N, C-alpha and C positions, 0 to 999 in steps of 0.2 A: 751756284756751289752747293746750297743746299738738297735740290734737285738730283745734282747728281751722288752725295752723299747718300741718298737715302734709295737711289738706282741701282748703286753698288751693294749697299746691304741688302735689299731685295735679292738680287742675284745671288750674293754668298749663301743668303738660305735658301733658294731656290734650287740651287744648281744640284745640293747633293738628293734632291728629290726625282727631280729629274735623271739625273745619272746612276741613281737607284733602280728606278724603272725601266732603264735601259740595257742595266748588265742583270735583271733577275734572271736566276738560275731559273730552267725549266728543268723534268727529268730527261726528256729528251735530247736534254742538252750534255747528258755524262757522259764524258770521252771516254769510248769502248777501246778506243786505239792506244789509250795509255793507260788500259787497266791491266792490272798485275795480279797472275792469280797466285793463292796460298798456297801449301802442298795438299796435293791432290793423288789418291790411290783410288783405284776403281777398276772392278771388273763385271763383266753382265756374260749370261749365256744367252742366246738367240735361238729360235727356230723359224724357219719362215719358206715361202714358195711365191713363184712368182711364173708366169707364162708369157709368150713373147709373140710378135708376130713381123719378120721382116721381108722385104722384096723389094725386085727390082725390074728391068724390062725385061729381064729373060730368065729367072731366077725367082724362089721363095722357102720359107720356111716358119715350121711352127715348130715352138718349144715349153718344154717343162721342166721347172726345177724344183728340187727340196733340198733345204741344208739346214746345218747345225752349227754353230760359230759361239767360240768360247772368246770376248775380247778383254783385255787387259789393258789397264792406261795406266801411267803414274808421273807426276810435273812436282820435281823435287827441287830443291838450290841445286844441288851436284847434279842432277842426273835428268831425264826423259827418256822416259823408255813407253813402249806401245809392241801389243804382241797380239796378233790374231790367227786364231787357230779354227778350221773348216773342214767339215765333210761335206760334201754336196754328191747330189744324186740328180740326174736327170736325162730327160729321151727328148730325141725330138724326130721333126717327119719333114724331110726336103725334097724338092722340086727342082729339074731344069728343063726349061724347053729347048735349048739346043739341042742337047741329049736324049729330050722326050724319055727322061729319067725318072724313079722314084729311089728313095734314100730312107733308112730308120736308122736310127743309131742309140747307143746306151752310151753315158758317160760316169764315171764315179768318180771322183776327185780329194785324196787326201792334202792338205793343203796348213802347213804355216808360215808365218810372216812375223818377224821380230825386228824392232829399232832403240838401239841403246848409244845414247849419248851423252856423254860424262863431262861435265862442263868444270869451266874452272873460272878464272878471272876474265872480266869484261866480255862475258859470255862466247869465250873461245871453250872449244869441245874436240874430244877424240869420240871417236863413234864406229861400233861394230855391229853391222845390221846382216840378217841371210833371212834367205825365204827357202824353204824345202818342199816338194810338190811330189806326190806322187798319182800317176794319173792311170786312168783303165777307162780303154776306149772299143767296145765293140758295134760293126756296122753290118747292114746288110742293102745292098743295091742290085736295083733290077731296072732293066732298060726294056722298052717297050718295040724297039726294032731289033733286027738280029744282025747289027754292024757291029755292035760291043756284046761282051762278056758278063752276066750275073755275075756278084761274087760276095762272098762273107767272108770278113776279119776282124781282127783285134789286135789292138797294141797295147804294151807298158812300157810307161817313160817315168824314169827317176830324175829327177831334177834338182840342183845344189846352185845356189849362186850367194855369194858374200860379199861384204862389203868392209873395206878396212877404209877410214876416213878422218879427217878432219874439218874444221871449218868455224864461223864465229853466226852468233844469232841464235835467236829461239823464237818460236811460234807459242803465244801463249793465248788458252782457253778463254774465251769470253762468254760462253751460253751462260753462265749462272750468274755474270753481272745483266744482262740482257733480262733473265729472269726474272731478277731485283726488280728492275726498270716496270717488267709487265705488270709486277703486283702492286708498284704505288701507283702508277699510270691508272689501273682499274680500281683502285680504292679512290680517286683523285675524282674520275670518272664518276663516283654515286656518291661523293659529297661527304668521304669518311674520312680526309685527312681532316687536320686542325689547321694545318702549315704548310706553305711549299717546301719538300725537301730540299737539303743542300747537296752536294756533290761530292761532300764526307760522308753523309745520312748515306746514299745509295751505296756507296764503296762499301760502307761498312756492314749494310745490307745484304750486298755480295759476297762477302766475306764470309756471311753466317751462310749465304745458300750454299757456296762453294763446299763449304765444311759440311752440311749436313747430308749434302746431296748425294755424296761418296759414301756415305756412314751404311755399316753393312748389318743386317737385322736378320734373325733367322726368319722370323714371321714378318711379312711385308705390313700389316695391320699397325702392327708395332713402331715399324720404322715409317710411316706415312703420321702418327698419330707424335711420334718423336721431332719430326721436320715441321711440322704445323705449328708445335707449340714452340721448337728455338727461333724460328719465324716471327713469333707473334711476341715473344719476349722482346726481341732486337726492336721490332715497331714501336713496343708500348715503352722501351725503356728512353726509346731516343722522342718522345712524347709527339709523336705522329698521329695519332689515334687519342680519341677520349670517349667514345660509344662503340667498343668493339662486340657490336651485335651481331643479327644472324647477318644480315646482307657484307658487313665485314668479313666474317666469319665463312661465307661461301663465296665470295670472289679470292681470296685468299688462299682457299681451298682449289679453287676452280682452276685459276693460273698455275700452282702449283704442279698438281696432279694430271693435268690435262693440258697444258699449252703443248706447243711445238719442240720437238725433241731435236734440235737445228745442231749442227758443227761448224761454230765460228771462231777463227783465229785471229790474232793480231802480232804483225811482228815482221822480221824479215832473216831469212837463213840462206846462207853462201855454205856451200860442201862440195869437197871435191876430196878424189880418192882413188881407190883401185878394187876392181871388181873380177875376182875368179870364179870361173863358173864349169860346172860339168855339167853334161847331159847324157844319158844311155836310154835307149830307145831299143826296143823289142817287138818284131810286128810278126806277122802271120796272116797269111790271105791265102782263100782256098776259091777255086773258080771252075761253075758249074759248066758240066759237057766236055771240061778239059782234065785228064789227068795232071793235074799240076798246081802245085802248092809254094807260097814263095815265101819262105822266111828272111831274117834279116837280124840284125844286132848291130848296133852303132855306138859309137863313142864321140861325144863332140866335147871337146875342151876349150877354155882362152881364158885371156888374162885383158883387159881393159881397164883404161883410164876414165874418169868421168869428173864432170862439173855439174852442178845443179843450185837452180837459184828460183827460190820460193819466198814471194811478200803478199801477206794477209793484210788487207786495209779493211778495217768496219769504217764506210766514210760518214755513216751516219746513225740513227736508231733502227732505221729499216733497211739501209743498203749495205752490201758489202763487195769487196772486189778483190779478186784471188789471181796473183799472175804466176804463173812457174813456166819455167824451161831448165830442160837439164841437156846436156850434149857428153858421148861418149865416144871412143875409138879406142881398138886395139886388136888383137890378134886371135883368130878361131883355127883349129882344126878338126877334122872329121875324120875319123878311121873306124872302117870294119872289125868287127870283135871276132869273127871267125875265121878271116885270114890274115888281118893287119894291115890289108891295102887301106891307102888315105883317100878318101871319096873327095876330099878337098881341104882347101887351106889357103888363107890369105886376110886381107884386113877387112874389117867389121866396122861401122859406126855407124851414127844415128844421130838426130836431133829432133826436139819435140818441143813446142810450144803451146800455150794455153791460157785464156782469159775467161774466169768467170766472175760474172756478174748478178751478184744474188738480191734477191729481193725477199724482205718478211715483212709484210704489212700489220701483220696481228700475232697473235699465241696460238694461231692453226695451220697455217699457210706457209708457203714456201715456194717460187716460183726463181728458175735459175737461167740465165742463158749463157752457153760457152763454146766462143770459137776456137778452133785447135788447127796446129799444123806439123806435119810429121814427114821427115823426110832419111831414109834410109842409103846407105851405100853399102854394098856386099860382094867382095871381091871373092870369094869361095871356089868359085863354079869358073871355071876356064870359059872363055865365048861364050858369056853368059849376055842376053838380052835384056837381063833382071837384074845388073847392077846397081844401077839407079833408081830408087823408086822411091813415090813422097804421096801424100794425102791431105786433102783441104776440107774441112768439114763444119759443123757447129749443131752442139745440140740443145735440147731446151727438155729442164727438168722441173717438177711440179710435185709436192706430197699434200695429205693431207692429214692430219696426227688427232686420229680418232680418239684414242686414249692413251695413258701414260702406258700402256703394252701394245696397243694396236695401230698400225701404221698403213696408208694405203700411198703408194708412188705412181707417177706415170711420166716415161720417159721418150725423148723421141730426138733421133737425129738424123743427119743427111750427110754423105760424104762422097767426094770425088778425088780420083787418084789413079796410079797405074793399075796393072793385074795383079801384081805380086807384090802384097806389102809386106815386108819380114817382119813380122810379131815378133818370133823367137831371139830377135837381138836382142842384147841388152837393153834394159830402161829402168830407172830405179822405180821400184814397185810401191813407194811409196806416194810418187809425184803421180797423179790420177790425169796424165795429160792426153792417153788416150782411149777413148770412149769404145772403139771396136772391140769386141769379141774377139779373143784371142783364138777360140776354134773356130772362127769364122771371118779370117782376114781377107782370103784371097778375092775380092770385087775392085772392078774399075770403080762404081758408085754405087750408091743404093741408099735404103730407109730403113730406119730402125724404129719400133715401136714395141716397147714394153710397160707391162700393168702388174704393178709388186705388190703381195700383203705379205707383212712382217708382222710377227707374234711375239714378244720379250717373254721366256717362260721367268727366270726371276730378274 
């Protein structure tokens, strides 16, 4: 009996010890999936350039691009808005072995995209989105044989697409929370933490990071000082550091100013609604050695219904899984503005699905793998062999964050499908399902490799 009592007493006193060891919280255990971001108001002006090389069995092209972009984002209790305005210029050279031809082209693009979701109770929302573009395109094509005629041409395309939608759910940004985790992990690595932070401490530091990262200053130097000072106050107020020496300051500054500028989200969103679309196209082509000039002006308009589902899941500190699926169908009509003739009308529909698996091993590097499937139906042209088209492929993306302003990225993809993939059919512009360039989409299969350099002005 005495032995039983002693054994029970030992068990009672030792069980909490073992239980505490088995449930000790680690920084990387912080749940990004359950993180709720505070109010965010943010804007950034970027300038960038990139070059690409694409090819297949019988074609290839090289491309250069220069762009300026203004990005604005709000995440408030009652609304979530995203605005992206861009001016881009690009030039390219293409070849096609089957036609023994060479093509040089210039492209200018003014583009504005805006998402506006207004939330009520239980994450239900009403939304209005729109996409407005003005595209100018100039081309010169030369053939090495005498069977085809050399020509020059130019096109101007005006595009409007509106979305009247409703839905449920919200995608929460979790990047600042991951940044807070990176700070604490770095300090822990260099033995500057006096104790293991709790989940509440990580959340508190994440809230501070969210608050200071989006605060605007005229002078960036003062902004950096302010941000580091606020982070330092938060860390010391939680008594996580008792020796804020140079190693502590250097690690705090390094992670905050030079870590990866990634985009991760958490949450599920379902959205459905109507899409009115209008496209006006003007073109002029002149053929050498022929007294011939082709002019055209067309209006394409229609109305579609849409459904979109997005699920962003931070699996862990390093891994992210994003699923996106959208489907829409409607009626479209094309008329010639010169004589009013109908060029085509009928049902158009498409569905797109992608899965993106992202890997974030440290504060500098990202690697993402994304398989995708696209399928289109276009009944606008009678007796057409291209009514049903599809594409299957995968893309690989990686980038390295050199500094808080300079980023280098590498993208590669491979896809197979039908000869004509209708990239002009309505697709939710915020769902990055289709990685194929909208101006180079007519190919049965091929690969793409792109190296890109981005520099943030402010």
